[in-house]
Structures are given as C-alpha cells and as structure tokens.
Biopython code that builds the backbone (N, CA, C, O; Angstrom):
import numpy as np
from Bio.PDB.StructureBuilder import StructureBuilder

atoms = [
    (1, "MET", "N", (15.986, 13.204, -27.651)),
    (1, "MET", "CA", (15.916, 12.152, -26.630)),
    (1, "MET", "C", (14.847, 11.136, -27.044)),
    (1, "MET", "O", (13.740, 11.513, -27.430)),
    (2, "ASP", "N", (15.180, 9.866, -26.963)),
    (2, "ASP", "CA", (14.183, 8.874, -27.353)),
    (2, "ASP", "C", (13.144, 8.675, -26.248)),
    (2, "ASP", "O", (13.336, 9.095, -25.107)),
    (3, "ARG", "N", (12.063, 8.037, -26.611)),
    (3, "ARG", "CA", (10.904, 7.888, -25.705)),
    (3, "ARG", "C", (11.263, 7.174, -24.403)),
    (3, "ARG", "O", (10.794, 7.568, -23.336)),
    (4, "LYS", "N", (12.080, 6.139, -24.478)),
    (4, "LYS", "CA", (12.469, 5.383, -23.292)),
    (4, "LYS", "C", (13.233, 6.284, -22.308)),
    (4, "LYS", "O", (12.991, 6.243, -21.101)),
    (5, "LYS", "N", (14.142, 7.083, -22.832)),
    (5, "LYS", "CA", (14.906, 7.997, -21.979)),
    (5, "LYS", "C", (14.001, 9.063, -21.378)),
    (5, "LYS", "O", (14.164, 9.445, -20.219)),
    (6, "GLU", "N", (13.045, 9.540, -22.170)),
    (6, "GLU", "CA", (12.090, 10.539, -21.669)),
    (6, "GLU", "C", (11.292, 9.983, -20.499)),
    (6, "GLU", "O", (11.148, 10.637, -19.466)),
    (7, "LEU", "N", (10.775, 8.771, -20.669)),
    (7, "LEU", "CA", (9.974, 8.151, -19.608)),
    (7, "LEU", "C", (10.805, 7.910, -18.352)),
    (7, "LEU", "O", (10.327, 8.110, -17.236)),
    (8, "LYS", "N", (12.030, 7.486, -18.537)),
    (8, "LYS", "CA", (12.931, 7.247, -17.406)),
    (8, "LYS", "C", (13.195, 8.551, -16.648)),
    (8, "LYS", "O", (13.181, 8.578, -15.418)),
    (9, "GLN", "N", (13.431, 9.621, -17.391)),
    (9, "GLN", "CA", (13.680, 10.922, -16.776)),
    (9, "GLN", "C", (12.437, 11.422, -16.050)),
    (9, "GLN", "O", (12.534, 11.949, -14.942)),
    (10, "LEU", "N", (11.284, 11.259, -16.662)),
    (10, "LEU", "CA", (10.019, 11.665, -16.048)),
    (10, "LEU", "C", (9.793, 10.914, -14.742)),
    (10, "LEU", "O", (9.359, 11.503, -13.751)),
    (11, "TYR", "N", (10.085, 9.618, -14.737)),
    (11, "TYR", "CA", (9.948, 8.800, -13.532)),
    (11, "TYR", "C", (10.846, 9.326, -12.419)),
    (11, "TYR", "O", (10.424, 9.420, -11.266)),
    (12, "LYS", "N", (12.086, 9.670, -12.767)),
    (12, "LYS", "CA", (13.033, 10.177, -11.776)),
    (12, "LYS", "C", (12.592, 11.527, -11.211)),
    (12, "LYS", "O", (12.830, 11.826, -10.041)),
    (13, "GLU", "N", (11.947, 12.338, -12.053)),
    (13, "GLU", "CA", (11.541, 13.675, -11.634)),
    (13, "GLU", "C", (10.225, 13.684, -10.855)),
    (13, "GLU", "O", (9.912, 14.664, -10.179)),
    (14, "THR", "N", (9.460, 12.605, -10.944)),
    (14, "THR", "CA", (8.200, 12.526, -10.219)),
    (14, "THR", "C", (8.494, 12.505, -8.728)),
    (14, "THR", "O", (9.291, 11.686, -8.268)),
    (15, "PRO", "N", (7.863, 13.393, -7.965)),
    (15, "PRO", "CA", (8.158, 13.438, -6.535)),
    (15, "PRO", "C", (7.755, 12.137, -5.833)),
    (15, "PRO", "O", (6.763, 11.501, -6.189)),
    (16, "VAL", "N", (8.546, 11.764, -4.832)),
    (16, "VAL", "CA", (8.250, 10.577, -4.041)),
    (16, "VAL", "C", (7.167, 10.945, -3.041)),
    (16, "VAL", "O", (7.313, 11.887, -2.262)),
    (17, "GLU", "N", (6.071, 10.183, -3.075)),
    (17, "GLU", "CA", (4.967, 10.441, -2.157)),
    (17, "GLU", "C", (4.807, 9.267, -1.203)),
    (17, "GLU", "O", (4.849, 8.106, -1.609)),
    (18, "ALA", "N", (4.623, 9.591, 0.066)),
    (18, "ALA", "CA", (4.342, 8.584, 1.083)),
    (18, "ALA", "C", (2.830, 8.513, 1.260)),
    (18, "ALA", "O", (2.118, 9.475, 0.973)),
    (19, "GLY", "N", (2.349, 7.376, 1.732)),
    (19, "GLY", "CA", (0.915, 7.284, 1.946)),
    (19, "GLY", "C", (0.466, 5.935, 2.457)),
    (19, "GLY", "O", (1.271, 5.066, 2.793)),
    (20, "ILE", "N", (-0.846, 5.788, 2.505)),
    (20, "ILE", "CA", (-1.497, 4.579, 2.996)),
    (20, "ILE", "C", (-2.195, 3.914, 1.815)),
    (20, "ILE", "O", (-2.830, 4.581, 0.997)),
    (21, "TYR", "N", (-2.069, 2.595, 1.737)),
    (21, "TYR", "CA", (-2.746, 1.861, 0.670)),
    (21, "TYR", "C", (-3.513, 0.683, 1.239)),
    (21, "TYR", "O", (-3.277, 0.239, 2.362)),
    (22, "GLN", "N", (-4.432, 0.194, 0.434)),
    (22, "GLN", "CA", (-5.257, -0.943, 0.822)),
    (22, "GLN", "C", (-5.221, -1.995, -0.292)),
    (22, "GLN", "O", (-5.296, -1.673, -1.478)),
    (23, "ILE", "N", (-5.105, -3.238, 0.119)),
    (23, "ILE", "CA", (-5.276, -4.362, -0.804)),
    (23, "ILE", "C", (-6.579, -5.018, -0.368)),
    (23, "ILE", "O", (-6.692, -5.512, 0.754)),
    (24, "LYS", "N", (-7.566, -5.020, -1.269)),
    (24, "LYS", "CA", (-8.891, -5.525, -0.907)),
    (24, "LYS", "C", (-9.257, -6.733, -1.752)),
    (24, "LYS", "O", (-9.148, -6.714, -2.978)),
    (25, "ASN", "N", (-9.693, -7.785, -1.069)),
    (25, "ASN", "CA", (-10.177, -8.987, -1.726)),
    (25, "ASN", "C", (-11.635, -8.726, -2.106)),
    (25, "ASN", "O", (-12.483, -8.564, -1.230)),
    (26, "THR", "N", (-11.924, -8.687, -3.387)),
    (26, "THR", "CA", (-13.282, -8.360, -3.842)),
    (26, "THR", "C", (-14.239, -9.539, -3.687)),
    (26, "THR", "O", (-15.452, -9.373, -3.823)),
    (27, "LYS", "N", (-13.709, -10.718, -3.405)),
    (27, "LYS", "CA", (-14.566, -11.903, -3.231)),
    (27, "LYS", "C", (-15.142, -11.984, -1.816)),
    (27, "LYS", "O", (-16.308, -12.335, -1.636)),
    (28, "ASN", "N", (-14.314, -11.657, -0.807)),
    (28, "ASN", "CA", (-14.787, -11.745, 0.579)),
    (28, "ASN", "C", (-14.702, -10.420, 1.335)),
    (28, "ASN", "O", (-14.995, -10.369, 2.529)),
    (29, "GLN", "N", (-14.304, -9.351, 0.647)),
    (29, "GLN", "CA", (-14.241, -7.984, 1.180)),
    (29, "GLN", "C", (-13.206, -7.787, 2.294)),
    (29, "GLN", "O", (-13.276, -6.793, 3.016)),
    (30, "LYS", "N", (-12.262, -8.697, 2.448)),
    (30, "LYS", "CA", (-11.220, -8.544, 3.459)),
    (30, "LYS", "C", (-10.183, -7.531, 2.976)),
    (30, "LYS", "O", (-9.894, -7.442, 1.782)),
    (31, "SER", "N", (-9.632, -6.775, 3.915)),
    (31, "SER", "CA", (-8.683, -5.713, 3.577)),
    (31, "SER", "C", (-7.342, -5.891, 4.277)),
    (31, "SER", "O", (-7.257, -6.386, 5.400)),
    (32, "PHE", "N", (-6.312, -5.473, 3.579)),
    (32, "PHE", "CA", (-4.972, -5.355, 4.146)),
    (32, "PHE", "C", (-4.581, -3.898, 3.983)),
    (32, "PHE", "O", (-4.649, -3.352, 2.882)),
    (33, "ILE", "N", (-4.176, -3.272, 5.067)),
    (33, "ILE", "CA", (-3.804, -1.855, 5.032)),
    (33, "ILE", "C", (-2.345, -1.721, 5.447)),
    (33, "ILE", "O", (-1.890, -2.373, 6.387)),
    (34, "ALA", "N", (-1.620, -0.865, 4.731)),
    (34, "ALA", "CA", (-0.216, -0.640, 5.051)),
    (34, "ALA", "C", (0.186, 0.763, 4.620)),
    (34, "ALA", "O", (-0.513, 1.437, 3.863)),
    (35, "SER", "N", (1.326, 1.169, 5.125)),
    (35, "SER", "CA", (1.877, 2.467, 4.745)),
    (35, "SER", "C", (3.174, 2.234, 3.994)),
    (35, "SER", "O", (3.802, 1.182, 4.116)),
    (36, "THR", "N", (3.560, 3.225, 3.221)),
    (36, "THR", "CA", (4.825, 3.176, 2.506)),
    (36, "THR", "C", (5.374, 4.586, 2.366)),
    (36, "THR", "O", (4.618, 5.547, 2.230)),
    (37, "LYS", "N", (6.682, 4.700, 2.400)),
    (37, "LYS", "CA", (7.317, 6.003, 2.202)),
    (37, "LYS", "C", (7.376, 6.364, 0.725)),
    (37, "LYS", "O", (7.699, 7.497, 0.366)),
    (38, "ASN", "N", (7.061, 5.386, -0.134)),
    (38, "ASN", "CA", (7.121, 5.620, -1.570)),
    (38, "ASN", "C", (6.000, 4.844, -2.255)),
    (38, "ASN", "O", (6.100, 3.629, -2.426)),
    (39, "LEU", "N", (4.943, 5.533, -2.643)),
    (39, "LEU", "CA", (3.792, 4.875, -3.265)),
    (39, "LEU", "C", (4.137, 4.256, -4.619)),
    (39, "LEU", "O", (3.379, 3.431, -5.130)),
    (40, "LYS", "N", (5.271, 4.645, -5.207)),
    (40, "LYS", "CA", (5.691, 4.044, -6.467)),
    (40, "LYS", "C", (6.034, 2.566, -6.272)),
    (40, "LYS", "O", (6.121, 1.823, -7.249)),
    (41, "THR", "N", (6.228, 2.134, -5.028)),
    (41, "THR", "CA", (6.633, 0.752, -4.766)),
    (41, "THR", "C", (5.456, -0.226, -4.769)),
    (41, "THR", "O", (5.652, -1.414, -4.512)),
    (42, "LEU", "N", (4.248, 0.241, -5.051)),
    (42, "LEU", "CA", (3.094, -0.663, -5.042)),
    (42, "LEU", "C", (3.217, -1.768, -6.093)),
    (42, "LEU", "O", (2.701, -2.867, -5.889)),
    (43, "ASN", "N", (3.880, -1.499, -7.195)),
    (43, "ASN", "CA", (4.121, -2.564, -8.175)),
    (43, "ASN", "C", (5.003, -3.656, -7.569)),
    (43, "ASN", "O", (4.849, -4.834, -7.895)),
    (44, "GLY", "N", (5.911, -3.270, -6.702)),
    (44, "GLY", "CA", (6.764, -4.237, -6.006)),
    (44, "GLY", "C", (5.962, -5.099, -5.044)),
    (44, "GLY", "O", (6.271, -6.276, -4.855)),
    (45, "VAL", "N", (4.926, -4.515, -4.431)),
    (45, "VAL", "CA", (4.052, -5.271, -3.535)),
    (45, "VAL", "C", (3.307, -6.337, -4.340)),
    (45, "VAL", "O", (3.213, -7.491, -3.920)),
    (46, "LYS", "N", (2.781, -5.943, -5.491)),
    (46, "LYS", "CA", (2.099, -6.915, -6.372)),
    (46, "LYS", "C", (3.065, -8.022, -6.787)),
    (46, "LYS", "O", (2.703, -9.198, -6.797)),
    (47, "PHE", "N", (4.279, -7.644, -7.124)),
    (47, "PHE", "CA", (5.284, -8.617, -7.535)),
    (47, "PHE", "C", (5.562, -9.609, -6.411)),
    (47, "PHE", "O", (5.642, -10.814, -6.652)),
    (48, "MET", "N", (5.712, -9.106, -5.173)),
    (48, "MET", "CA", (5.955, -9.996, -4.033)),
    (48, "MET", "C", (4.804, -10.988, -3.860)),
    (48, "MET", "O", (5.032, -12.166, -3.586)),
    (49, "LEU", "N", (3.571, -10.509, -4.021)),
    (49, "LEU", "CA", (2.415, -11.401, -3.909)),
    (49, "LEU", "C", (2.420, -12.431, -5.041)),
    (49, "LEU", "O", (2.139, -13.607, -4.812)),
    (50, "ASP", "N", (2.732, -11.996, -6.238)),
    (50, "ASP", "CA", (2.797, -12.916, -7.378)),
    (50, "ASP", "C", (3.885, -13.978, -7.195)),
    (50, "ASP", "O", (3.754, -15.102, -7.681)),
    (51, "MET", "N", (4.949, -13.614, -6.497)),
    (51, "MET", "CA", (6.084, -14.531, -6.312)),
    (51, "MET", "C", (6.001, -15.294, -4.985)),
    (51, "MET", "O", (6.968, -15.939, -4.579)),
    (52, "ASP", "N", (4.851, -15.220, -4.313)),
    (52, "ASP", "CA", (4.628, -15.935, -3.045)),
    (52, "ASP", "C", (5.612, -15.488, -1.961)),
    (52, "ASP", "O", (6.152, -16.309, -1.220)),
    (53, "GLY", "N", (5.835, -14.169, -1.883)),
    (53, "GLY", "CA", (6.811, -13.673, -0.919)),
    (53, "GLY", "C", (6.313, -12.574, 0.002)),
    (53, "GLY", "O", (7.125, -11.883, 0.618)),
    (54, "HIS", "N", (5.010, -12.390, 0.116)),
    (54, "HIS", "CA", (4.492, -11.317, 0.974)),
    (54, "HIS", "C", (4.576, -11.722, 2.438)),
    (54, "HIS", "O", (4.393, -12.893, 2.772)),
    (55, "LYS", "N", (4.849, -10.765, 3.308)),
    (55, "LYS", "CA", (5.023, -11.060, 4.736)),
    (55, "LYS", "C", (3.724, -11.456, 5.432)),
    (55, "LYS", "O", (3.760, -12.166, 6.438)),
    (56, "ASN", "N", (2.575, -11.010, 4.914)),
    (56, "ASN", "CA", (1.300, -11.386, 5.529)),
    (56, "ASN", "C", (0.854, -12.711, 4.905)),
    (56, "ASN", "O", (0.387, -12.755, 3.767)),
    (57, "LYS", "N", (1.008, -13.773, 5.669)),
    (57, "LYS", "CA", (0.780, -15.129, 5.133)),
    (57, "LYS", "C", (-0.685, -15.383, 4.774)),
    (57, "LYS", "O", (-0.958, -16.090, 3.804)),
    (58, "GLN", "N", (-1.625, -14.830, 5.525)),
    (58, "GLN", "CA", (-3.043, -15.033, 5.216)),
    (58, "GLN", "C", (-3.411, -14.353, 3.893)),
    (58, "GLN", "O", (-4.102, -14.937, 3.057)),
    (59, "LEU", "N", (-2.946, -13.123, 3.714)),
    (59, "LEU", "CA", (-3.161, -12.415, 2.449)),
    (59, "LEU", "C", (-2.516, -13.190, 1.305)),
    (59, "LEU", "O", (-3.121, -13.366, 0.247)),
    (60, "GLN", "N", (-1.293, -13.647, 1.520)),
    (60, "GLN", "CA", (-0.571, -14.384, 0.484)),
    (60, "GLN", "C", (-1.331, -15.647, 0.086)),
    (60, "GLN", "O", (-1.450, -15.963, -1.098)),
    (61, "LYS", "N", (-1.839, -16.361, 1.077)),
    (61, "LYS", "CA", (-2.578, -17.610, 0.832)),
    (61, "LYS", "C", (-3.811, -17.338, -0.038)),
    (61, "LYS", "O", (-4.080, -18.067, -0.993)),
    (62, "GLU", "N", (-4.554, -16.282, 0.303)),
    (62, "GLU", "CA", (-5.766, -15.971, -0.449)),
    (62, "GLU", "C", (-5.447, -15.391, -1.828)),
    (62, "GLU", "O", (-6.220, -15.580, -2.768)),
    (63, "TRP", "N", (-4.324, -14.691, -1.961)),
    (63, "TRP", "CA", (-3.892, -14.178, -3.265)),
    (63, "TRP", "C", (-3.706, -15.359, -4.232)),
    (63, "TRP", "O", (-4.112, -15.303, -5.393)),
    (64, "ILE", "N", (-3.091, -16.411, -3.723)),
    (64, "ILE", "CA", (-2.879, -17.612, -4.546)),
    (64, "ILE", "C", (-4.211, -18.333, -4.772)),
    (64, "ILE", "O", (-4.507, -18.764, -5.886)),
    (65, "GLU", "N", (-5.008, -18.462, -3.716)),
    (65, "GLU", "CA", (-6.281, -19.183, -3.784)),
    (65, "GLU", "C", (-7.286, -18.525, -4.735)),
    (65, "GLU", "O", (-7.882, -19.203, -5.572)),
    (66, "PHE", "N", (-7.475, -17.201, -4.608)),
    (66, "PHE", "CA", (-8.480, -16.491, -5.404)),
    (66, "PHE", "C", (-7.930, -15.940, -6.729)),
    (66, "PHE", "O", (-8.687, -15.679, -7.663)),
    (67, "GLY", "N", (-6.614, -15.768, -6.794)),
    (67, "GLY", "CA", (-5.998, -15.182, -7.979)),
    (67, "GLY", "C", (-5.922, -13.669, -7.872)),
    (67, "GLY", "O", (-6.735, -13.041, -7.194)),
    (68, "LYS", "N", (-4.940, -13.093, -8.546)),
    (68, "LYS", "CA", (-4.693, -11.654, -8.416)),
    (68, "LYS", "C", (-5.848, -10.791, -8.931)),
    (68, "LYS", "O", (-6.006, -9.652, -8.493)),
    (69, "ASP", "N", (-6.648, -11.314, -9.845)),
    (69, "ASP", "CA", (-7.772, -10.537, -10.366)),
    (69, "ASP", "C", (-8.883, -10.327, -9.336)),
    (69, "ASP", "O", (-9.781, -9.510, -9.544)),
    (70, "ALA", "N", (-8.819, -11.063, -8.231)),
    (70, "ALA", "CA", (-9.817, -10.916, -7.169)),
    (70, "ALA", "C", (-9.445, -9.794, -6.200)),
    (70, "ALA", "O", (-10.170, -9.547, -5.236)),
    (71, "PHE", "N", (-8.333, -9.118, -6.443)),
    (71, "PHE", "CA", (-7.849, -8.092, -5.522)),
    (71, "PHE", "C", (-7.736, -6.726, -6.195)),
    (71, "PHE", "O", (-7.409, -6.610, -7.377)),
    (72, "GLU", "N", (-8.019, -5.705, -5.399)),
    (72, "GLU", "CA", (-7.831, -4.315, -5.838)),
    (72, "GLU", "C", (-6.818, -3.671, -4.908)),
    (72, "GLU", "O", (-6.867, -3.852, -3.692)),
    (73, "ILE", "N", (-5.905, -2.921, -5.492)),
    (73, "ILE", "CA", (-4.942, -2.166, -4.687)),
    (73, "ILE", "C", (-5.219, -0.693, -4.939)),
    (73, "ILE", "O", (-5.198, -0.226, -6.078)),
    (74, "GLU", "N", (-5.480, 0.032, -3.851)),
    (74, "GLU", "CA", (-5.776, 1.457, -4.006)),
    (74, "GLU", "C", (-5.064, 2.284, -2.946)),
    (74, "GLU", "O", (-4.855, 1.840, -1.818)),
    (75, "VAL", "N", (-4.701, 3.485, -3.336)),
    (75, "VAL", "CA", (-4.112, 4.443, -2.407)),
    (75, "VAL", "C", (-5.265, 5.086, -1.642)),
    (75, "VAL", "O", (-6.166, 5.674, -2.240)),
    (76, "LEU", "N", (-5.230, 4.970, -0.323)),
    (76, "LEU", "CA", (-6.284, 5.550, 0.498)),
    (76, "LEU", "C", (-6.022, 7.027, 0.790)),
    (76, "LEU", "O", (-6.941, 7.847, 0.793)),
    (77, "GLU", "N", (-4.751, 7.349, 1.036)),
    (77, "GLU", "CA", (-4.419, 8.747, 1.336)),
    (77, "GLU", "C", (-2.930, 8.989, 1.129)),
    (77, "GLU", "O", (-2.092, 8.162, 1.490)),
    (78, "VAL", "N", (-2.626, 10.122, 0.549)),
    (78, "VAL", "CA", (-1.240, 10.549, 0.361)),
    (78, "VAL", "C", (-0.883, 11.461, 1.530)),
    (78, "VAL", "O", (-1.651, 12.355, 1.887)),
    (79, "LEU", "N", (0.282, 11.229, 2.122)),
    (79, "LEU", "CA", (0.741, 12.040, 3.240)),
    (79, "LEU", "C", (1.094, 13.443, 2.757)),
    (79, "LEU", "O", (1.894, 13.615, 1.837)),
    (80, "LYS", "N", (0.488, 14.434, 3.390)),
    (80, "LYS", "CA", (0.794, 15.828, 3.055)),
    (80, "LYS", "C", (1.963, 16.277, 3.928)),
    (80, "LYS", "O", (1.879, 16.274, 5.156)),
    (81, "LYS", "N", (3.036, 16.657, 3.277)),
    (81, "LYS", "CA", (4.233, 17.064, 4.001)),
    (81, "LYS", "C", (4.197, 18.560, 4.283)),
    (81, "LYS", "O", (3.769, 19.353, 3.445)),
    (82, "LYS", "N", (4.655, 18.933, 5.480)),
    (82, "LYS", "CA", (4.748, 20.348, 5.829)),
    (82, "LYS", "C", (5.889, 20.977, 5.053)),
    (82, "LYS", "O", (6.960, 20.392, 4.896)),
    (83, "GLU", "N", (5.634, 22.167, 4.580)),
    (83, "GLU", "CA", (6.653, 22.880, 3.812)),
    (83, "GLU", "C", (7.732, 23.478, 4.709)),
    (83, "GLU", "O", (8.899, 23.550, 4.324)),
    (84, "THR", "N", (7.334, 23.909, 5.916)),
    (84, "THR", "CA", (8.299, 24.547, 6.812)),
    (84, "THR", "C", (8.253, 23.882, 8.177)),
    (84, "THR", "O", (7.276, 23.223, 8.533)),
    (85, "GLY", "N", (9.331, 24.067, 8.938)),
    (85, "GLY", "CA", (9.387, 23.520, 10.284)),
    (85, "GLY", "C", (9.707, 22.034, 10.296)),
    (85, "GLY", "O", (9.931, 21.413, 9.257)),
    (86, "TYR", "N", (9.723, 21.487, 11.500)),
    (86, "TYR", "CA", (10.070, 20.083, 11.692)),
    (86, "TYR", "C", (8.938, 19.187, 11.210)),
    (86, "TYR", "O", (7.766, 19.455, 11.474)),
    (87, "PHE", "N", (9.296, 18.127, 10.506)),
    (87, "PHE", "CA", (8.305, 17.171, 10.020)),
    (87, "PHE", "C", (8.885, 15.772, 10.136)),
    (87, "PHE", "O", (9.883, 15.452, 9.491)),
    (88, "ASN", "N", (8.258, 14.935, 10.960)),
    (88, "ASN", "CA", (8.694, 13.560, 11.144)),
    (88, "ASN", "C", (7.807, 12.670, 10.279)),
    (88, "ASN", "O", (6.711, 12.285, 10.684)),
    (89, "GLU", "N", (8.294, 12.350, 9.088)),
    (89, "GLU", "CA", (7.502, 11.589, 8.123)),
    (89, "GLU", "C", (7.059, 10.241, 8.686)),
    (89, "GLU", "O", (5.910, 9.837, 8.510)),
    (90, "LYS", "N", (7.966, 9.552, 9.359)),
    (90, "LYS", "CA", (7.658, 8.228, 9.905)),
    (90, "LYS", "C", (6.513, 8.306, 10.920)),
    (90, "LYS", "O", (5.595, 7.486, 10.888)),
    (91, "GLU", "N", (6.569, 9.272, 11.801)),
    (91, "GLU", "CA", (5.534, 9.437, 12.826)),
    (91, "GLU", "C", (4.193, 9.847, 12.209)),
    (91, "GLU", "O", (3.145, 9.336, 12.603)),
    (92, "GLU", "N", (4.228, 10.756, 11.256)),
    (92, "GLU", "CA", (2.992, 11.207, 10.602)),
    (92, "GLU", "C", (2.359, 10.080, 9.783)),
    (92, "GLU", "O", (1.136, 9.971, 9.708)),
    (93, "LEU", "N", (3.190, 9.255, 9.180)),
    (93, "LEU", "CA", (2.699, 8.107, 8.428)),
    (93, "LEU", "C", (2.041, 7.093, 9.374)),
    (93, "LEU", "O", (1.008, 6.508, 9.048)),
    (94, "ARG", "N", (2.648, 6.894, 10.540)),
    (94, "ARG", "CA", (2.083, 5.989, 11.545)),
    (94, "ARG", "C", (0.702, 6.471, 12.000)),
    (94, "ARG", "O", (-0.225, 5.672, 12.135)),
    (95, "LYS", "N", (0.571, 7.774, 12.234)),
    (95, "LYS", "CA", (-0.719, 8.350, 12.652)),
    (95, "LYS", "C", (-1.779, 8.172, 11.572)),
    (95, "LYS", "O", (-2.927, 7.831, 11.857)),
    (96, "LEU", "N", (-1.379, 8.406, 10.341)),
    (96, "LEU", "CA", (-2.297, 8.260, 9.207)),
    (96, "LEU", "C", (-2.751, 6.804, 9.073)),
    (96, "LEU", "O", (-3.929, 6.531, 8.844)),
    (97, "GLU", "N", (-1.816, 5.888, 9.216)),
    (97, "GLU", "CA", (-2.137, 4.463, 9.139)),
    (97, "GLU", "C", (-3.114, 4.079, 10.251)),
    (97, "GLU", "O", (-4.067, 3.336, 10.018)),
    (98, "GLU", "N", (-2.875, 4.583, 11.443)),
    (98, "GLU", "CA", (-3.758, 4.321, 12.594)),
    (98, "GLU", "C", (-5.179, 4.814, 12.312)),
    (98, "GLU", "O", (-6.154, 4.137, 12.639)),
    (99, "LYS", "N", (-5.287, 5.986, 11.710)),
    (99, "LYS", "CA", (-6.595, 6.544, 11.351)),
    (99, "LYS", "C", (-7.360, 5.588, 10.438)),
    (99, "LYS", "O", (-8.548, 5.340, 10.644)),
    (100, "TRP", "N", (-6.672, 5.052, 9.427)),
    (100, "TRP", "CA", (-7.324, 4.149, 8.477)),
    (100, "TRP", "C", (-7.641, 2.798, 9.104)),
    (100, "TRP", "O", (-8.651, 2.181, 8.766)),
    (101, "PHE", "N", (-6.789, 2.331, 10.014)),
    (101, "PHE", "CA", (-7.098, 1.097, 10.742)),
    (101, "PHE", "C", (-8.369, 1.275, 11.563)),
    (101, "PHE", "O", (-9.222, 0.387, 11.594)),
    (102, "ASP", "N", (-8.498, 2.425, 12.230)),
    (102, "ASP", "CA", (-9.698, 2.716, 13.025)),
    (102, "ASP", "C", (-10.940, 2.791, 12.144)),
    (102, "ASP", "O", (-12.012, 2.327, 12.531)),
    (103, "GLN", "N", (-10.792, 3.367, 10.981)),
    (103, "GLN", "CA", (-11.926, 3.562, 10.076)),
    (103, "GLN", "C", (-12.380, 2.255, 9.416)),
    (103, "GLN", "O", (-13.580, 1.990, 9.339)),
    (104, "ILE", "N", (-11.443, 1.445, 8.945)),
    (104, "ILE", "CA", (-11.790, 0.241, 8.172)),
    (104, "ILE", "C", (-11.892, -1.014, 9.043)),
    (104, "ILE", "O", (-12.634, -1.938, 8.711)),
    (105, "GLN", "N", (-11.158, -1.052, 10.145)),
    (105, "GLN", "CA", (-11.173, -2.211, 11.046)),
    (105, "GLN", "C", (-10.844, -3.517, 10.301)),
    (105, "GLN", "O", (-11.676, -4.423, 10.252)),
    (106, "PRO", "N", (-9.650, -3.618, 9.728)),
    (106, "PRO", "CA", (-9.303, -4.790, 8.917)),
    (106, "PRO", "C", (-8.838, -5.999, 9.743)),
    (106, "PRO", "O", (-7.755, -6.538, 9.517)),
    (107, "TYR", "N", (-9.671, -6.411, 10.697)),
    (107, "TYR", "CA", (-9.318, -7.500, 11.605)),
    (107, "TYR", "C", (-10.285, -8.666, 11.445)),
    (107, "TYR", "O", (-11.424, -8.484, 11.015)),
    (108, "GLY", "N", (-9.829, -9.850, 11.791)),
    (108, "GLY", "CA", (-10.695, -11.030, 11.787)),
    (108, "GLY", "C", (-11.327, -11.271, 10.437)),
    (108, "GLY", "O", (-10.629, -11.390, 9.431)),
    (109, "GLU", "N", (-12.654, -11.345, 10.410)),
    (109, "GLU", "CA", (-13.379, -11.607, 9.167)),
    (109, "GLU", "C", (-13.332, -10.433, 8.190)),
    (109, "GLU", "O", (-13.634, -10.598, 7.008)),
    (110, "ASN", "N", (-12.953, -9.245, 8.680)),
    (110, "ASN", "CA", (-12.903, -8.051, 7.830)),
    (110, "ASN", "C", (-11.535, -7.807, 7.201)),
    (110, "ASN", "O", (-11.392, -6.953, 6.326)),
    (111, "GLY", "N", (-10.535, -8.555, 7.645)),
    (111, "GLY", "CA", (-9.220, -8.251, 7.105)),
    (111, "GLY", "C", (-8.135, -9.254, 7.425)),
    (111, "GLY", "O", (-8.382, -10.346, 7.936)),
    (112, "TYR", "N", (-6.940, -8.843, 7.108)),
    (112, "TYR", "CA", (-5.761, -9.715, 7.221)),
    (112, "TYR", "C", (-4.862, -9.325, 8.391)),
    (112, "TYR", "O", (-3.702, -9.735, 8.439)),
    (113, "HIS", "N", (-5.376, -8.546, 9.325)),
    (113, "HIS", "CA", (-4.581, -8.100, 10.466)),
    (113, "HIS", "C", (-5.129, -8.695, 11.758)),
    (113, "HIS", "O", (-6.305, -9.048, 11.849)),
    (114, "THR", "N", (-4.262, -8.796, 12.746)),
    (114, "THR", "CA", (-4.698, -9.183, 14.082)),
    (114, "THR", "C", (-4.638, -7.942, 14.955)),
    (114, "THR", "O", (-3.723, -7.128, 14.831)),
    (115, "LYS", "N", (-5.618, -7.803, 15.837)),
    (115, "LYS", "CA", (-5.655, -6.622, 16.704)),
    (115, "LYS", "C", (-4.496, -6.666, 17.687)),
    (115, "LYS", "O", (-4.165, -7.713, 18.243)),
    (116, "LYS", "N", (-3.894, -5.507, 17.885)),
    (116, "LYS", "CA", (-2.742, -5.421, 18.809)),
    (116, "LYS", "C", (-3.209, -5.267, 20.226)),
    (116, "LYS", "O", (-2.389, -5.178, 21.140)),
]
sb = StructureBuilder()
sb.init_structure("model")
sb.init_model(0)
sb.init_chain("A")
sb.init_seg("    ")
for serial, (resi, resn, name, xyz) in enumerate(atoms, 1):
    if name == "N":
        sb.init_residue(resn, " ", resi, " ")
    sb.init_atom(name, np.array(xyz, "f"), 0.0, 1.0, " ", f" {name:<3s}", serial, name[0])
structure = sb.get_structure()
C-alpha cells in the first residue's frame, strides 16, 4: 500500500471525537468558543475564516484585520462518551460548552459572543 493510501486509511480509522474548542485572538485576548461533533473539522473552520465565510461576523472581521497568524485554535476539552447506557451526545456537548462559557466568559471585550 502506498503512503497516500495508508494515510487515508488511518484518517478513516481515527475515531470521531466531539468536543469544545476556542479561537483566541492573541493581540486582544478575545475568545470565540464553540462545540463540534467532530474535532477533525477544525481545519474547515480555519478555511471558512480564510474564505470570509464564518458565521460570527465580529470574529471574521478581526480575522481579516489582524491576520490568521494572530489567532490560536485549541481544543479545550474532548467529550468523554459513556460506554454503556443511554448517552445524548448533543445534550452532553451543550453542557460542556456551557461550562467553558461560564469559565472563560467570552462576552463583550473578552470575546466574540453576546450574552443570552
């Protein structure tokens, strides 16, 4: 098997992990926090920002203004799935996201979110 096929197979076999991530502006310390059912999609988030297509307009504006090198994207927490019994991934992800919102407070001058 050639290297390209090996890498493709490895990618397919890597388990899909859900979790919470943060995009942080290192120039003004503002944060954007979000959840995803697939942390592998973070490259897609960067691509959307590079292509001026992110849903958060304030984050998008500053991404263009400061440049992508002014931002760090990091996984804050991976969702731990229960092995047995009922597990509502969407609900557990929402709770985890809420925890990080409470901890970081990414509102107003600290972030790209508006308080609900």
